[in-house]
N, C-alpha and C positions, 0 to 999 in steps of 0.2 A: 614184636608184633604188632599192626597196626589197631589203633583205637578205633571206636565206634563211629561211624560217618559223621554220628550228628557230634562227636568229640571234638571234632575238626572247628576250627577260626578261619577263614575269606583274609587273605589280604592280598593287595595289588596295585597295579601303576596304568589300568586301563589298555594294557597291551599284553600283561601276563598274571599267574596269578600262584600262590602259594596255599597251601594249607597246611598249618599248624596245629598240631594236636596238644590236649591238657596241660601235657608231660614237657613241653617245650622242642615239642620235635617238629620240624618240615618234613613232611612226608613225600610232598608234590611239590615238582617245581620246573617248568618248563622253559628251556630260555634261547631264544628270546621272546616269541610271542605266542597264544593260548597254544597254539598247534605246533609248534617245535615237539623234538624229542626234549622227555625231560630228564632232569640233571637229578633229581631226586623223586624216584618213583618206587618206593621203600609201602608206600600204602599201595600198589598192587604186589606187592612178594614181601621181601624180608628186608631188617637192614642191610643186608651187601647187597640192595640194588640202587641207595642213595640215598639218604637221609639227613639231616643237622639236627641235633639236639643242643640246646643250652639249659642249661637246670642246676639247680641245689646239686650235689655229688650225693648218688645214695648211700646209706648202708651197704655194710659189705652183703655181694648176695642176694640185693633188694632190689627190685625193679624202678627205674626212676619216678619220683614223687611226681603227680598230677599236681596241678596249681590249685590253691586254695579259693582262690577268686581270680574271675577275667571279666574284661569288659573292654567295648571299645570306645576308647578316647572321645566321649560327646557323639554328634552326629559325624562320624568321620569313619575310616580304615584303618585307625591307628589301631592296635591292639595291645593291650597292657595285663599283663599276667600278674600274680604275685603268690609263693611259695611262704608259707609259716612255717620255721625247721625251730630246733628246738636251740638253736642258736641262733633266731635272727630271722628277719622278714629280707627277704630279697624283690625284687619287684625287674621286670623285661618288658619293654616295649617293642613291638615288631613292628614293621612297615615295608612300603613300596614306594619312594617316589613317586610322584608325578613325571616321567622322564623327558628330559630334552636332551640325553647322551647316553650314555651306557643304562640298561637296565640293573639295578639293587635291591636285593636286601639286606635291609638295614636293621641290627637287634643291638639294643642299647639295654645294659643290665646296670640298674641302677642300688645300691643298697637302702634300705630303708630303715632298719635295725638293726643289732648283733655286729658277730661277722659271723658271712655265711660263705662255707667253701665252695666254688662255683667247676663245674667243666661243661667245655665248648668242645663238641665232638661232632666233626666233618666229614661225611665220607660222601665223593662225587663221583658220579657214576654215568657216564655218558650214555646213548643212544637207547635211553630208559630202562637203564642200569646193566646193560650187558658189555659196553667198553670201560676199561679201568683206566684214567688218564695218567699219563704225564706229574707228576706235581713237585716241580721245586722250587724255588729262590727266585725270583730278582728283585733288586735295590731292598731286601729286608723284605720284599713282599710274596705271597705265596698264591702262587699260581700252579693250575689245573690245565692241561693238555690233553686237549684231544681230536684229532682230523680237522674240521674246520672252527671247531669252539675254543674258547679259554673262558676260566672262570677262576676270577681275582679274588683275595680274601686281603682284607685290610684291617689289621688291629692295633694295637698300643701293647695287647700283650703277648709273652713269650708263646710259639706254639711248636708242636714238637711230630713229627710223621711211627707211629707204629700199628703194624697187623693195615696198612693201606687207608689210614684213619689218619686227621689234622686231630688233635688234639692241642686244648688248652688248657690249665689248670691256674688257678686265682681265687685270691680270699675279695670277698666282695665287704667294703665297709660304711655305714651310715655317711649319706649326701656323695658316695663315691659314685661315676657313671663310666663304666667301660662297655667302648661302642667295638662290634664286629659288621664287618659289611663285605657283600659278596657282588661282585659287579663282571656280567658278561662283556663280550669282549671276541670280534671275530681273530682265529688265532691268529693268522697272518699283520694284523694290524699291532700298531705300538701300543703298548701298555695302557690304560684307560685313567685320567684323572686320578688322584687321591680322591679318595671322598671328604666331605665334610658332613659326619652323622647329625651335626648339630643342627648345624641348618638345614639340611634336607628336613628334618621331625618338624622345624616350625613353617619350611613352607609346604609341606602337606598337608599339614594344618591346618593354614588358611584356606590350601586348594578346599578343602572340603566342608568349611565351612562357609565362604561365599558361593558355593554351589550350594548347599542346600539352603541358604538363602533363599533359592529363588524357587520353591516351592513352595505351591497357593494353598495346598490343602494346610487347615486350618482344626479337621475334625478329632472328635474323641480318640481316634486310631491313627494317629499320629504318629506315638513312637515306631507301630508297627509299618506303617505308611513309608516314615525317614527310611529304616534299617533295609525295606524292599524296593525302594529307590537308590539307594548307594550302591546296595546288592546291583541291580540291573548297571546301574553307569558303570563299576566293576567289570561287569561282562563286554561292555562294549573295546572295541577295537579303538583306538582315538586315533590313529591316522589313515583309515579309512570311515568309517562311524560302522562300520560291521556289527554285530551284535549276537555274540554267540552263545549256546543253549546255557552249557556250563563249561566252564574249566577244567573240567575231569575227563578220563576216558573209560571205561567197563567198569564202574562202583556199580554194584549187580542192584537189577530190578525181584531180586529173587536168589537169597544169599546160598551158594553154591552150586547156582544153576549157572545157565549160558545165556539169560537174558543183560549182556554185557556190550554197552555201543560206547560209540565215539563221539560227544556230545560236544566236541571244540569248534565248532561249526558255524555259517549262519543258516539258521534255518529260514524260509523267510515266513512262515508263518510265524513265530518264535518272533524274532526279529520285526513282524508287524505286528503282533498285538505286546510287545514292548514299546514300540513307539508311541499305542496308543494312550497307555497307561502313563507315558512321560506327556506327551501331548495336554493329558488331560490333568495335570501336576504341576505346569506351567514351563516344561523344557522342549523349547523351542529349539533350539543349537540343534539337540541330540536329532530331533526330530528331520533338520534339513539336512545334517548328514549323512541321515538312514537314507534318506530318497536319495542323495548322489551316488550313494552307495548300491543302492536299486540298480539306478539309471546305467551305471560304470558293469555292471554286473550282465544283467539283461541285454545290456549294446543292442545291437541292431536286431536280437533271434529271439522275441519274445515266442515264438510257436515252438521253441528250444527250452524253455523254459525249465530251470531245474529246481526242485523245491529246496536244495542246500546249495553253500557254495562256500568256499574257502574264505577266510575275513576279509582277504584284498578282492576278493571276485572269483578265486580260483575254481576251475569247474571240476576238473582230478582230483577227484577226493577215494581212490582207490581204496578197500576195504582188506586188512593183514590181519595175521594173528601171530603175537608175540609169546612163540613157545616157552622163550625162559622164564617167564613170567609166570608164577604160578597165580595170580589172580587175587583178589582181595577176599579173605577170609574161603582162599581157594575155590573158586568162582572163574572157572573158566570156561572159555577163553578168554586171553585179553586180546580186545581188537583194537587197532587205530585206522584211518578212513573209516568210510562209511557210504556200504554197498546201496545203500534205499538212497541217494544220490541221485540214480538213477531211474528212480520210480513214478508213474504217471500219478498225483494227488491232485485232483482236480478243484479240493477245496483252498487250496494254497493262491488261485484266483481272485477265489473271495477276500482272505486276510487280507492281500496286496492293495486289493482293490480297494475297500473297506479303507486303510489306513492312508494313502491318496487322500481317497476321500474326507477323510477326519482329518488329515494336513489342511487340505483345501480349505475346508470347513472354518477351521480358527486363524485362516488368515496368515498360514505361511503364506511369504512370497511364488507368486504364482512361475510353474517353469510349464515350460510349452510342449518339451518334451516328454515330461510327467503325462499332461492329458493326451500327447501322445499314444504313448506305450500303452495307459490304461483301453483307449479303442484298440488298437493292436489286438489287447488282450484278449477283449470280447470278440475279434473278427476270430479270434483260435477257436472260442467256446464255443463259439456258434456251430462251430464243425464239429465239436468232440465233448459238449458239457453229456452226452446221453453213452457214452464209452462208459466200461467198465474203469474203476479204479483201482490200488494200494492203501488208500483212504490214509485221512488225518492220523490212524495209529502205525502205517506205513509196517501194513500186514509184511507177512513175507510166506505164505499164503496164494492161492488163487485169484487175481482181481474179480472183484464183486460190485454192483452197482448200488456203494455205499449212502446212504438216504442223505447224511451229512453231506457229503461231496457234492450232491444235488444243489442242497440249501445253501451251500456255499458259491456255487455259481451260479444261482437263482441273486445271490447278494451284488457279485460281480457287477449282473445285469443292469441292479437295480441300481445300482451305487453311479453307474454310467449313465444310465437316463436322466438320474438327479443332473450331472454333472453336463451333458447337454442341454438338459430344461434352464442351466444358468446362465447359458448362455458362453460358458466356457469352453466350450466343444463343438464339435459339427459330427453328426453322424445320422445314422438309418434311425430317427428317433419311433418311428410307428413299429417300422418292422423286429425293434429290439424290444418295445414293447407289446409285440407279439411273444416274442421270446422269453421275454418276463414272466409272460400266462404258460407259454407251454409249459417252462419248466416245472412251475407250481403245480400245476394240473397234475403234471406227471406224479409230482413225490406226493402230494395229497391220495393218487388214486395205484401206487404203487407201493408205496413205502409208508402205508398207513394198514394196521389191524381193528376193522371195525371190531372185529367180536372182544377183545383187549380190549379195546380203544386206546393205541398208542402208536405211536410213531415204531418201526424195526430198524434193526441196522442194516439192513440193505433191502433191495427190492424181494419180495418172496421170502423175505428169513424169518424164523420166530423168535430170533433173540434183539435182546436190546442191548443198546450202546448208549454209553453216556456223552457223546457229542452231540445227540440228539438235545439235549438241557442248551443246548445256544439256539435252537430254534425260535425261542420268543426274544433273546435277546440281540439278534441282528433283524429283528424285525418280518420275519418270513408270516409268524403267522401271530394276534395280540396272545398277551397273558391269560385273557378271559376266557379264551379259545377252550369246550370242551374236551379237543384233542390235544392240545399244550398240555390244560392237567393232566387229562389221562394217563400222558407221557412220563410228566413229572411225578407222580404218583406209582407205578408200571416201576420206573427206573429206582425208589427211593423205597420200595419193596421186594425188587428180587437184583438189584445190583449195591446194597447196602453189606457192610461190614456189621459183625455185632455191635459196634464202638460207633456205629451213625455214618461213618465214610462210605466213601463209592468209588466202585470197581470203575475201570472201564467196560469192560465185557466180559462176558463169562469165557476162564480160560478153562474151565476144567469142568465136566461132565455131558459138556459141549459136543452136540454128535456132527458140527461145522467145522472144526478145528480150524479158526479163521486162520487165528494168527501165524500159523505153519511151527510155532515152536511148543518144545516140549518144555513143564514147569509150569509154576505157576506167580503172582506177581500180588504186587498190596496195590492198597488202596490207592486211587492215583488223585493227586492231590489238587491240579487243577478242577479235576471234574467236583468235589466233596465243595471247592468253592463254587463253582457252579451251582451248584445244586443250592447253595446258597441265598446266589443271587437271583434262583427262580421261585423260590418257596418267600421271598421278601416281593417277587412280581404280581404273586399271585395271592398277596396280603398275609400270610402266615410269616408277619416280619418278626415276632418271637422266636416261633423256630427258626427262623433266618439265622437272628442275633446268635441264640445258643450253640448252634453249628457253626458259627463263622469262629465265637471265641474257642470252642475246642478245637479248632480247627488252630489259632494263635497257636495254645496250648501247645502243642504239637511242636513249634520249632524251638528249636536247642537253644540252649541260654544267653546265646547272640544274637537271637532272633532272624536265624538262617533255616532254609528248609530244601530237602533233597526232592527229588521226581517224586518218591510216594512214599505210604507209610505199611509197615509190615503189620498187620493187626495181630498174629501169632505168635512176633516174637517182641512186640511193642516199641519200637527201632525205626528210623528215618531207614531207608533202601534206595537206592539207585543215583544216577550224579549228583553229586554236590558241589555249591548250590544253585537250585535250578533256576532258569528265567521264571521257565513255563508253570512252576507255583507261586512266585515270587509278584505276578503282574496279576493274577485275578484276584488274590491277593487284595491289591491294592484296586481294583476295581469293584470288589465287593465291599471294601471297606468305602469306596465312595458312593456305592448304592446305599449302603444304609445306613450312611451317613446324611446323606440324601431325605430318604425316608423318615429318620428321624431313630428310629429302630434300633437304640442303643440302651442298655444300662448304665445308670447310673455309679 
């Protein structure tokens, strides 16, 4: 049975990632890329769908024990878990080395004290748990083959097969180290080189030390910021610079419900805000790589800008349901691909332009095509900004004139005007200044409810939307504007949960049915961080700090956040870990640090 979402640790190699539970079970791993078919899909079903557990042998009839302690080794993505048993203590180190060849998952078992009986149970299932591979020995190595894929197991321990599972039983003693490695290889290739787990561990540790040393943030929330930055780096697909929203699919926003989506793709919005956080903390190389990815993905066709692409820039992300998987805690359907790729979301133009603007302002080497792309995006917006769209939340109901979308269209035009004013691009400056004013005027007239003193979710709507919290943050209106303060207070009053976190928008009790889906969802963590930002901006800094620290307390023991928090079940929900949660954590930490709004 899968653990709670927050029971999982992330390990990865900047091309794919695995989730490892407290009991030593790797329940999720796609090979060789984030968006490849899963080899371990147990988190979305049962052990029959693939897993790899290493841990102390449980007592007869008992469940595998959870680790008594676990942590990342320093500022890295190397997981260390320890079990205290009646016969002694054992440590397992799990990591995926940044690759220059075959992707590997390495697990090193180390005896700390006593003599502990251990078991490795490896059940590989290809195609998201549907295909049982042919498992056999080649030169004393165990290999599992199915169609185009092969996975090789290497260990000095004896292994045996039973019930379509590969087992290894051994006893670990103090100071002894036993390594297990799985490596992926196309099945028609020769076998991959024998791994060197200890050398890989040293190289992985050195990689993370060097990368973290580039961080420029030195404030009081450094631990949380560094862990979030490492997580964002882990979600970057190194060969192309694309950034996935999360390494998982179909972890539910509503336990037992249908709000289950595939997040293993590059959303322009998520990637752009990730880029902004990386730039603000000293990571310019990632910014350069993402900008190059963007230019390749959009190519010469900005008028057909998609809201998301594959991690190498693929456009076809057709959505399908995997009916052989029962879903996480029965949350069906399990989906792969994402039909929202075809939606119109006008806010994306603003987020992309803002990211390009920030890259330009922070001194990233000029790219003439990036400036040309920005101009082409505004040419498109000039004709289409006043159309209804699906908005930031990718609603599956009717298109609407979402206020946030219009605000971000304004941002796109505003930042492009600044580019032209700086002398780094040429464009119809006066015409676009008029366009900027026109968008601003329309939002203030049609998206604002003077009776309640708040902006609304869409033109003519009475509903609120937490994305309106971004109005002062993007500079659409100043924080001290009475309409901004009224909107912040209305959202805090009407979209807060009992514990003070923020919902995206009403999902129940609404007569509008804006998202076109049944069921409910938890508090959206990004929106809750936005609220902390806004409270700080309007001078309520103590309240902002308290909310921020409450949000930090929601992280799991390893500092990781999913997309949402379920206030009823008091647990994390949604895909995990989620870039769209860790980015605003960084941004809020930077804002509070700059304002001095932190406790002693």
